[in-house]
N, C-alpha and C positions, 0 to 999 in steps of 0.2 A: 961510187954508188951505181948500181945497175939501172939501166933505163926502165922506167915504168911502162908496163903494157897498157894498152887502151882497148877496151872491149865495147862492142855495141850490144845494148840490152835487148832482150827478146820481147819487144813491145807487141803484145797480142792485139790483133786488130789493126795494126799499123805497119809492122815490119813483115814483109813477105819476100818471095824470090826476086821480083823486079827491083825492089828497094835495095835488097842485099847486093844484088849484082851491080847496081849503079854506084853504091857507096864503096864497093870494093874497087871500082874503077878510080874513084877519087883517092883512096888509100888512107893510111894513118891508123886503121883499126887492125890490131893483131889477131883478134878473134871476133866472130859474129855469132851471137847466140840465137838459135832458132826458137820461135814461140813454142810453148810447152805442148807435149803430147801426153795423153793419159796412159799411165802404166797400171793396168787393172788385171787382176789374176783371172778374170772371166774372159778376157779377150786380148791375148798377146798377138800383135800382128805378125804375119809371116815375114821373113827377111825381104822377099821381093816387094812386099807392100811398103815396108819402111824405105827401101831403096828408091821406089818411085816417088815417095813423098819429097825427096830432096833432088829429084832428077832435073828440075828447072834451075837449080842454083849453080852458078858459075864455078869452075874449078879454082878461080882466083879467091873465092870466099873460103877462109879458114873457119869452117862451121863447127860449132859445138851444139849438139842436140841437147834439149832440155826435157826432162820428164817430170810429171806431176803424179805423185803416188803416196799412199800411206801403207803400202804392202811390200815387205822386203822381197818376197819371192818374185812378185811381178816386176819390181824395179830391177832386180838382178837379171831376170830373164831377158827383159827388153834392152837393158844396158849392154849385156853381153852380145846380143844380136847386133847392136849398133857398132860395137867394137869390131866384130867380124866383118862388118860392112866397110870398115876403114876409119872409124871415129875413135881415136885413142883416149878421148876425154868426154865425159857425160856430166851434165849439170842436173842436180836435184833441186827442184823448185820448192823450197820451204818458206817462201816469202809472199806468195800470191795472196792479196788481201780481199779479193772479190768474194762477196757474201756467199754465192752459191758454191764456191770452192771451199771456203772455210766451214760452211755448214755440213760438208761431207767429210770433215776431218782431214782435209788436204791443205797444201800450201802453208800459210802462216799458222793454221790451227795446230800444226805439229809442234810449235814452240810453246804451246800452253802447258803441256804435260812433259816436263823434262825427263822424268823417269822413263816414260814411254819412248821419248825421242832417243834416249841412250840405248834402250833395248832394240829399237828399230835399226839404228846405226850398227850395233854389234852384230845383228843378224844379216847385215848387208855387206859391209866393207870387205870382209875376208873372202867373199865369193865373187867379187867383181873382177872382170878383165880390164876394163878401162880405168883411168884415173878418175877420181871423184871430185867434182866441183860442187859446192853447195851455195845456194842463194837464199838469204834469210832477211828478215826485218830486224831492226834494232830492238824490237819488242812487239808484243801483241797489243797490250793496253798502255804500256808505259815504257819509256826508254830505260827506266831503272831495272828492267829485266835483263838488260844486255850483259852485265858481268856474269850472271849465272848461266846464260846461254853459251857464252864463250867457254866457260868451264866444262860444259858437256862436250863441246867439239874438241877441246884440248885433249880428250881421251882417245882421239882418233887421228890418223894421218890423212889429211886431205890435200888435194892439189891446190885448193884455195877455198877461202870462205868469203863470199861476196855479200856485203852488208848494205842493204838499202836503209838509209839513216832516218826513215820515218817508221812510226809504228804501224801495225796492221790497221788499227782503227782510224788512222789518218787517211788510209788509202793512198791517194796521189795528191792530196792537197795539204796546205799548212806548211810550216817551216820544217825542214829536216833538222834532226838533232846532231848537227855536225860536231859540236864540241863534246857531246857525250860519246860519240864515236871515237874522237881523238883521245879522250881520257881513258877509255877502256880497251880499245882495239889493240893497243901495244901489248896487252896481256895474252893475246892469242899465240898459241904455239904453231898455228898454221898461217901461211901467207894470207894477207888480207887485201881485199879489193873494195874500194869505196865507191858507193853509188848514191846519188842524191843531188839533183839540181846543179849539175856542172854544165854551164851554158857557154863558158869561154875558157881559154887556156889559163887565165890568171887564177881561176877558182880551183885548178888542179895543183894545189900547193900544200898538201898535207905532208908533214914530215914525221914518219914513223919507221923504225928500222925493219919492221915486218910488212910494210906496205908494198904490195906487188904491183898495184896500178889502180886504174879507174875504169868504172863501167859508166858509159854515157847512154842516156835514154832519149828523152824528148829533145834535149839540146842538140843531138846529132841530126834531127830532122830540120830544125831551124838553121843549123850551121853544119853542113856535111863535111866541112874542112876542119872540124874541131880536133879530130885525131891527129892530123898533121900539125896543127898549131900547138897542141900540148907537147908534141915531140920536137918542136922548133924547126920543122921541115918546111920547105917552100911550098906555096900553094899556086904559084903562077904557071906551073906546067901541067896542071890537071884540069878537070872540068870546073868551069866557073859555077857559081850558084845558079845563074840563069840557065846554063846548059843542063845542069843536074835536074833542076825543077821542070824544065820544059821536056827533057827526055822522059822523065817519069810520067809527066802529064800525057805525053804522046802515047806511051805504052798503055796506060789505063784507059785512055779515050778509045784507042783501037780495040781494046778488049771489053769495052762497055761497062767498066767498073767505076762508075762515078761516085758511088758511096764511099769506097776506100779512098779515092782521090780527094774528096772533100775533107775527109779526116786529116789527110796529110797537109792539105792547104790551110788548115787551122794554124799549122806551125810555119809553113812557108810564108804565109801572110805577114808574120811578125818581122820579116826582113824589109817590109815596105813602110813608108812614112805614116800611112794611115791604115794599119792592119785590119781594123774593124770594117772599114769601108771596102777593102779589098776582098775580105772573106764574104761579106754580105753580098757583094756583086756576084760571086761565084756560087754561093750557096743555093740560089734559086734556079740555077741553070741545070736542065735535065737532058740536054742534047749534047752529045760528045763533041761534035764538030764545033758548035758554038762555044763550048767550054774551052776547047783548045785555042780557038781564035781569041777569046777573051784573055786567056793567060798570055798569049803572045803580045797583046796590046798593053798588058800591064808592064812589060819590060821595055 
């Protein structure tokens, strides 16, 4: 059986260039997905603008750009620009559950009308230069929608179908429908990637013949070694958690971005015996130097 790939999820508001660069140094992730960019027919960015967007990302990062769109022409135009810039694969975000996204008929809203979804894909795939990866939810309102969603995607050849095993209405809370995924994902004619609350290597244990791998989200912030652990690779020759967390803290403190840093420390704090106390101590600090000194004292 081929080794399963491990992907880093595009966590909007959490994952950016400094985090991508740091976790690439740790290793274990075959691909790192960038937070989505909007592909809108009214404003397709010029190639040089798109190139600058990723200019701070290390060459060690195997980056997959992600687009949010409900327009085939805009998606094709932007995806093909990205291909010409050196990105052979582009991901279409059809799973974002955030209300302002869904209300504009983007993200997970595309899964509500399967007839329209099929027309959208039909008008897109034959014109794409890059390979197409699609990220979806197991359903919008109910996991019972999943088999019918699979049937639509079976009509097209994808690089992969990444399935977040929560519904859109759950957003990011509640239990994922892992068993529903297992029961139906085997019917997919496209390679499947599982996404949903994998926080340690033992949870990456799904056995399906078409399972390509796992996408890790918040679990990778708390445990940056999870990719290596899933692959059974040693972690003693890479950055320790202390080094990883302090390096990222140093960078954000130097650039005055404490808001982003505090969001990351919600997850870093889980590695300590009393996570609530750790995060509470950091949450009230608004001075970069003091924040970094406090982090050093925690270790």
